[in-house]
C-alpha positions in Angstrom: 208.5 160.8 31.7 209.9 164.3 32.2 211.2 165.3 28.8 213.0 168.3 30.1 214.9 166.1 32.6 215.8 163.6 29.8 217.0 166.5 27.6 219.1 167.9 30.5 220.7 164.6 31.3 221.6 164.1 27.6 223.0 167.6 27.3 224.8 167.4 30.6 226.5 164.2 29.6 227.6 165.5 26.2 228.7 168.9 27.5 231.1 167.5 30.0 234.8 167.6 29.1 236.2 164.6 27.3 238.4 163.7 30.4 235.2 163.5 32.5 233.2 161.6 29.9 235.9 158.9 29.7 236.3 158.3 33.4 236.2 154.5 34.0 233.3 153.1 36.0 235.1 150.0 37.2 238.6 148.5 37.4 238.2 146.6 34.2 238.4 149.9 32.3 241.0 151.6 34.5 244.4 152.0 32.8 247.8 151.8 34.6 248.8 151.6 38.3 249.3 147.8 38.2 251.4 148.2 41.3 248.3 149.0 43.4 245.4 147.3 41.6 246.7 144.1 40.1 246.2 140.5 41.4 245.3 140.4 45.1 246.5 143.9 46.0 245.1 145.5 49.1 243.2 148.2 47.1 241.7 145.7 44.6 240.5 143.5 47.5 239.0 146.6 49.2 237.0 147.3 46.1 236.1 143.7 45.5 234.9 143.1 49.0 233.4 146.5 49.5 235.3 146.8 52.8 237.4 150.0 53.0 240.0 151.5 55.2 240.7 155.2 55.3 243.4 156.0 52.7 245.3 158.6 50.7 245.8 158.3 47.0 249.1 160.1 46.3 250.5 160.7 42.8 251.1 163.2 40.0 248.3 164.9 38.1 246.3 162.8 35.8 247.5 159.5 37.2 244.0 158.2 38.2 243.4 159.4 41.8 239.9 160.8 41.2 239.0 158.0 38.8 239.9 155.4 41.5 237.7 157.4 44.0 234.8 157.3 41.4 235.3 153.6 40.9 235.0 153.1 44.7 231.9 155.2 44.7 230.3 153.2 41.8 231.1 149.8 43.4 230.3 150.5 47.0 226.9 150.4 48.8 228.2 153.0 51.2 227.2 156.7 50.9 229.8 158.7 49.0 230.5 162.4 49.5 233.1 164.3 47.4 234.5 167.7 48.4 237.6 169.7 47.6 240.0 171.1 50.2 240.3 174.2 48.1 236.7 175.3 48.7 235.6 173.4 51.8 236.5 173.6 55.5 235.7 172.3 58.9 232.1 173.5 58.9 231.3 171.4 55.9 233.1 168.4 57.3 231.1 168.7 60.5 227.8 168.7 58.5 228.9 165.6 56.6 229.9 163.8 59.8 226.4 164.4 61.3 224.9 163.1 58.1 227.2 160.1 58.2 226.0 159.3 61.8 222.4 159.5 60.6 223.2 157.2 57.7 224.7 154.7 60.0 221.9 154.7 62.5 219.0 154.8 60.1 220.3 152.7 57.1 223.2 150.8 58.6 225.5 152.2 55.9 228.8 154.0 56.4 229.8 157.2 54.6 232.9 157.6 52.4 234.2 161.1 52.4 236.5 161.9 49.5 238.6 165.0 49.9 240.4 166.1 46.7 243.7 168.1 47.2 243.9 167.2 50.9 247.3 168.9 51.2 245.4 172.2 50.9 244.0 171.7 54.4 246.1 173.3 57.1 247.1 171.6 60.3 244.1 172.6 62.2 241.7 171.4 59.5 243.5 168.1 59.3 243.4 167.8 63.1 239.7 168.4 63.0 239.3 165.5 60.5 241.4 163.2 62.6 238.8 162.6 65.3 236.2 161.4 62.9 238.6 159.1 61.0 239.8 157.6 64.3 236.4 156.8 65.7 235.1 155.5 62.4 232.4 158.1 61.8 233.6 158.3 58.2 235.8 156.4 55.8 238.2 159.0 54.6 239.8 159.0 51.1 242.2 161.8 50.3 243.8 162.7 47.0 247.0 164.7 46.7 249.8 165.4 44.3 252.1 166.3 47.3 254.1 163.8 49.4 251.9 163.0 52.4 255.0 162.6 54.6 255.4 166.4 54.3 251.9 167.7 53.7 249.7 165.5 56.0 249.8 165.4 59.8 251.7 162.4 61.2 248.8 161.6 63.5 246.4 161.4 60.5 249.0 159.4 58.5 249.3 156.8 61.2 245.7 156.0 60.9 245.4 155.5 57.1 246.9 153.6 54.2 248.8 155.5 51.5 248.7 154.3 47.9 251.3 155.8 45.6 250.4 156.2 41.9 252.9 156.7 39.1 252.9 158.8 36.0 251.3 156.9 33.2 253.5 155.2 30.6 253.4 155.8 26.8 251.3 152.7 26.3 248.9 153.6 29.1 248.2 157.0 27.5 248.0 155.5 24.0 245.3 153.1 25.2 243.4 155.9 26.8 243.5 158.1 23.7 242.6 155.1 21.4 239.6 154.3 23.7 238.4 157.9 23.5 238.7 158.0 19.7 236.9 154.7 19.3 234.3 155.0 22.0 233.5 158.5 23.0 230.0 159.4 21.8 231.2 162.7 20.2 234.7 161.9 18.9 233.8 158.5 17.4 231.5 160.2 15.0 234.3 162.2 13.5 236.3 159.1 12.5 239.6 160.6 13.7 243.0 158.8 13.2 246.6 159.8 13.8 250.1 159.5 12.4 252.9 157.9 14.3 254.6 161.3 14.9 251.2 162.7 15.9 250.6 160.2 18.7 254.2 160.5 19.8 254.0 164.3 20.1 250.6 164.3 21.8 251.7 161.8 24.4 255.0 163.7 24.9 253.0 166.9 25.6 250.8 165.0 28.1 253.8 164.1 30.2 252.2 161.0 31.9 249.0 162.9 32.6 245.8 161.2 31.3 243.7 164.3 31.9 246.1 166.5 29.9 246.1 163.9 27.1 242.3 163.9 26.8 242.1 167.7 27.2 244.6 168.1 24.4 242.9 165.5 22.2 239.5 167.4 22.7 241.2 170.7 21.9 242.7 169.3 18.7 239.4 167.6 17.6 237.4 170.9 18.3 239.8 172.9 16.1 240.5 170.5 13.3 239.5 171.5 9.9 236.3 169.8 8.6 238.1 168.0 5.8 241.0 166.8 8.0 240.7 163.5 9.9 244.3 162.7 10.7 246.2 164.1 13.7 249.8 164.7 12.9 252.6 166.5 14.8 252.4 169.5 12.4 248.6 169.7 12.9 249.0 169.7 16.7 251.6 172.5 16.5 249.5 174.6 14.2 246.5 174.3 16.5 248.5 175.0 19.6 250.0 178.1 18.1 246.5 179.5 17.9 245.7 179.0 21.6 247.5 179.9 24.7 248.3 176.8 26.8 249.9 177.4 30.1 252.3 174.8 31.4 251.2 171.8 33.5 252.9 171.5 36.9 254.1 168.0 35.9 255.8 169.1 32.6 259.3 170.2 31.8 258.2 173.8 32.0 257.4 173.3 35.6 261.1 172.7 36.3 262.2 175.3 33.8 260.2 178.1 35.3 261.1 177.4 38.9 264.8 177.2 37.8 264.5 180.6 36.1 262.8 182.0 39.2 265.6 180.8 41.5 268.4 181.9 39.1 266.8 185.4 38.7 266.7 185.8 42.5 270.3 184.6 42.7 271.5 187.3 40.2 269.3 189.9 41.9 266.9 190.8 39.0 263.5 191.5 40.7 261.8 192.2 37.3 262.7 188.7 36.0 261.8 187.2 39.4 258.3 188.7 39.3 257.7 187.7 35.7 258.5 184.0 36.4 256.5 184.1 39.7 253.5 185.5 37.8 253.9 182.8 35.1 253.9 180.1 37.7 250.9 181.5 39.5 248.8 181.9 36.3 249.7 178.4 35.3 248.4 177.1 38.6 251.7 176.2 40.2 251.4 175.1 43.9 252.0 178.2 46.0 253.4 176.0 48.8 256.0 174.5 46.4 257.1 178.0 45.5 257.3 179.1 49.1 259.4 176.0 50.1 261.9 176.7 47.3 262.2 180.3 48.6 263.1 178.9 52.1 265.8 176.7 50.6 267.1 179.7 48.5 267.2 182.0 51.6 269.6 179.6 53.3 271.5 178.2 50.3 272.1 181.5 48.4 271.7 184.3 51.0 272.8 182.5 54.2 274.6 184.6 56.8 275.0 187.6 54.4 271.4 188.3 55.6 270.2 185.9 58.2 266.8 187.6 58.3 266.1 186.3 54.8 265.5 182.8 56.2 263.2 184.1 58.9 261.2 186.1 56.3 261.0 183.2 53.8 259.7 180.9 56.6 257.2 183.5 57.6 256.2 183.8 53.9 255.6 180.0 53.7 253.4 180.0 56.8 251.4 183.0 55.7 250.9 181.5 52.2 249.6 178.3 53.8 247.1 180.2 55.9 245.9 182.7 53.4 245.9 180.9 50.0 245.3 182.4 46.6 244.7 185.0 45.3 246.1 187.1 48.2 249.1 184.8 48.6 250.5 186.3 45.4 251.2 189.5 47.3 253.1 187.7 50.1 255.1 185.7 47.6 255.9 188.8 45.6 257.1 190.7 48.6 259.4 187.9 49.8 260.7 187.1 46.3 261.7 190.8 45.8 263.4 190.9 49.2 265.4 187.7 48.5 266.4 189.0 45.0 267.6 192.3 46.4 269.4 190.9 49.4 273.1 190.4 49.8 274.1 186.9 48.9 276.5 184.3 50.3 276.5 180.5 49.7 279.3 179.8 52.2 277.1 177.9 54.6 275.9 175.7 51.8 279.5 175.1 50.6 280.8 174.5 54.1 278.4 171.6 54.9 278.9 170.1 51.4 282.7 170.2 51.9 282.4 168.7 55.4 280.0 165.9 54.3 282.2 165.1 51.3 285.3 164.9 53.5 283.6 162.6 56.1 282.2 160.3 53.3 285.7 160.0 51.7 287.8 159.8 54.9 285.5 158.3 57.6 285.1 159.6 61.2 288.0 160.9 63.2 288.2 160.5 67.0 286.7 163.4 69.0 289.2 165.2 71.2 289.1 163.9 74.7 288.2 167.2 76.4 285.0 167.4 74.1 283.7 164.0 75.0 280.7 163.5 77.3 281.0 159.8 78.1 284.1 159.9 80.4 284.6 161.7 83.7 286.7 164.8 84.1 289.3 162.9 86.1 290.1 160.6 83.1 290.7 163.5 80.8 294.3 164.2 79.6 293.2 167.7 78.9 290.3 169.5 80.7 287.6 171.3 78.8 288.1 175.0 79.2 284.8 176.9 79.6 285.0 179.7 77.0 283.0 182.2 79.1 285.8 182.2 81.6 288.3 183.6 79.0 288.8 187.0 77.5 287.1 187.1 74.0 286.2 183.5 74.7 289.6 182.3 73.4 290.8 179.2 75.2 293.6 178.1 72.9 292.1 174.6 72.5 291.7 173.0 69.1 288.2 171.6 68.6 288.7 169.7 65.4 290.2 166.2 65.7 294.0 166.2 65.8 294.6 164.8 62.3 292.5 167.4 60.6 292.9 170.4 62.9 294.2 172.6 60.0 291.3 171.9 57.6 289.0 174.8 56.8 285.4 174.1 55.7 283.8 177.6 56.2 285.1 180.6 54.3 282.9 183.6 55.0 282.4 186.4 52.5 283.2 190.0 53.4 279.7 191.1 52.6 276.5 192.0 54.4 276.0 190.7 57.9 278.5 187.9 57.2 281.2 190.6 57.2 281.0 190.4 61.0 282.0 186.7 60.8 284.7 187.5 58.3 286.2 190.1 60.5 285.9 188.0 63.7 287.6 184.9 62.1 290.3 187.1 60.4 291.2 188.4 63.9 291.8 184.9 65.3 
């Protein structure tokens, strides 16, 4: 027996993070997600019968996506390959597909390709994957925290099953923590217990994320004084005060920081904007999420005061998607400063809100006859006057329905580019 190999295997196992050591090996030890693995669910039957369709596991961080993939790996006689979309590309996928073809021809076994963070693949990379999923060269399993409807190509989505996971409940997380305290080879030797306020606070910090719960537990145990065995709320706060813990993207701070970022752009404070942007980037916030919020801001808060803001924000989002970190930070910074320093107008946002509110409350009015397209000119009481045939394109016709012709939904600001709209409408 190779004693060096035995020693390595033992050391490797014990040196892994607690969250990795506690990953379940089969469904009997998997906690939560009853909606997709209980009774005769599709996913449970796939695992039971060792017959898999390509799928995406979609859910928040720490909900069990990777653990389910590992369970599939452990309970399948197929070959299993795991990669991350952050570090891999089409070249690696092509190599895996060639290997999968060899496995099928030589061993009569299929290959399951698990791609973590599949939303990090761009459109071209996803299109490249599509061919091999469609012809069955591989069984594809993707994991993502982002809604596949927005982040995964529709062609790929139409050929797979999407399973949605939920944030874990208080009881789910308590069971996971209890299991670690009682059964982990390292922690069980320390005979750790907790107070009621301690477990409540620890689970609150974890925010539905099993990985965070176990990471925090390990951090606490590693920093606990030798004569202390009980985890309390005060102990957790004391330990966390000594170490810097960046926010998790599924926590309240995720919403607080993006809110502060948006509000700082709205008031036009570029220093505050860059501080909150840096905080989000260092904490691992999804750069595509930040870019999408900037697109919304460009239309909602800047609007026609500077129409170029929307063009720039959209260009920023496309560039960020192509480039990735760390260089994406520069693109985000440039766009965020531009948006912060731009003239602001929310009149387009207010106009559509007013109009939609009015329609919901009052129903639809009849479209004026001359604007209809379903009747012939000869039946019109009033003919449509083509604006280009009139000076300054003023025809004298009222385009709003008769009953509401005096309503005003859009009120432009006398600022930036929108000043042109303000002056034009004031002259009418």
